[in-house]
Steps between C-alpha positions, in 0.01 A plus 500: 500500500631856479648591161745728667855389439682400810831678564772259617601547850864570418389789278286639774805488744724657246253788428459563876880488552548753218239726648675498840843548333368798290336654801827467706698670223250785477510543871885506495489797245273687748766423774240296700760233591321306764186463295714392203668237704161363611384478147801309390463263794149424379644408163757247629280188571315569155838512312745269677730471193509868408873575542458883447235513768722333750794718410306827498341420842829378644690812383225731633492340840886508515497864415272565792718291745275185508789278432363190677203498260683616197776238502287189428321682232811594324639146543187373333529755222834366419378139502247608229742710303876474614616784275333803671796738564313730754391188698850358499646834621232556776532140625883537502470805708266329741717201539811723559308690769424162658860399511482251214759653272560181310144485383495872442809486271351212295185702429666832421779332280204346300342849474831642367521227252153585370547877532859621543378856451253478797587778746316339782683161445835674491417688825370204688804291389714785639311470837552120508877546430508763764340273759741232398790739574608487137530872478686538179233302313231681692631841383522380138134405499398811671684708240346300224153557652564881508645518150185320365270716704670823360402379150125530601298823565544658836200662662437656835243353728328726755579414854225294656397635844685312770427479872701743706788309678502763769222340712491521888490127532814454287685759709376329813647167357826683430530611860380174658749311288804721588413499864462124495837444329659745757355295787636182335851639508516596128647836403248562211439851371306681230690511162463602140143626410374438843777716651442758227125522568546522877765767472364723217121441531454394855337176387511226229529619135175481334650352176719239691427134469663345799671545838879499509712423817877476543681303761841343571517195270602276790160562663304387191411154645379639829299760312339233274386298806344809654315601178358149451362498847344856426295382210739562216576216247780442251359494134586222279811556306626772733810279594671570166662792650692466831464864552267673523231270634134555401204455722132544459203568742193315366256692724613847416622414147835677555853396394810555703864478397785446746839622385790363691812737543856387545832671553753421228882461547563862436237608772220594253136428590363299204181328390354378176319236301701177557411204260498172655781285355601773262852648480558819696569712198139442387352645824342846525713683758447837667718695751381705784626741771587338835206344668396668818177412679319681787221378721174680391132457564193410312219744515350302797835516681624149439889481441636431163819571295554787271787645290699773665579678169195427268563793275857395422368146412228641285750717315708193435213323332288772337718809469250782528258305704299800605354532147228224433572284197236234438709369214806410718577136510728423782633179363636649185531875577662497857786742512716269708495202274850337472509463122239346277511134571332238298208452736433876492510500116244204504271705705548805290425350161212288623333796678531727192329229299225458762432866542465540120270199485281647775497838348699673785720674257635775724633233746651312203672807364644592845629146531673514164664833597623350827640193326678707234688676781682167535477380145520810286587326183235223525313498163187337642465740788562798265241359271245465782554856623461638143179301448354625826620854427299481181164435674543708822526868554854633547 
């Protein structure tokens, strides 16, 4: 018989699991994310009761948009250790995105009980309340998240290279969609950033992120049927606003917003962000010149609708639209905003927080400045701008 001591099987498994876990963490430091995920996956069957492993892998997968795989790992992490704040917050965020606000609220409430100073928990609770159309509470959580974030160091993150939005296939999709809507009897036209790019640059703006169309609001249902037949889908949760309506093209990975325009009792052309089941005074409203459309043509000659006075409309939104401004946020900074409604304020505070968190400090400072135009005495906005001024060049 060998005199070599036999190592118990559970000790061998634990040693192997630790080796995979340590390898995964080292790979993460080298930004080799896919290999790190593979290493953590190797450790899972060897350490089925390791709460931190389940949490770390679930959070990592969620960060990289692998939600379906991340969710059961995070649920298992909570079974093993129910007081993990990061896991509670991320699971709450996932459940809210999947339209289960009741479960989301339970999870994030528990996270706030454990860590009331958690910026991420405050932010996600704000998002949950926002989706529940409890906007006063949402704003309070957004403000608390921003106040807590301003107590932490603020650093700028170099912008990661992003794929150019101005691609021939995206422009082709733009013309195809406008022509199809015209053929379906919908008076859809290029608006906002799409109109700005076509008018100033002769094509889509390279730093834009979606396609924007306007149309008479009474034609929204007809437009929706047309888009669904043309390969567009309505993302989960997009129904929370009755205007605009959001669509996504899975093949081209492009988003589209349809903004419905109406004429009010005074003859003004108006649109905005209209919260489903929310009082009118909460809505983000904008006012435009009279809407005049002319029949135009796509590059291949197909008929479509276009604004007669594009330059007037662009001036209404952007002011000096001929000078490029990559920091301009149309939702907050539009020149034709009718006041600074509760919904607009929710977007402003939450976006300032998100830009600080992601290191996009120039965008955060620009947003704080635009919000201060409407709330010049707001101590939190003043604090945010001062903190950003301190770390950015004048």
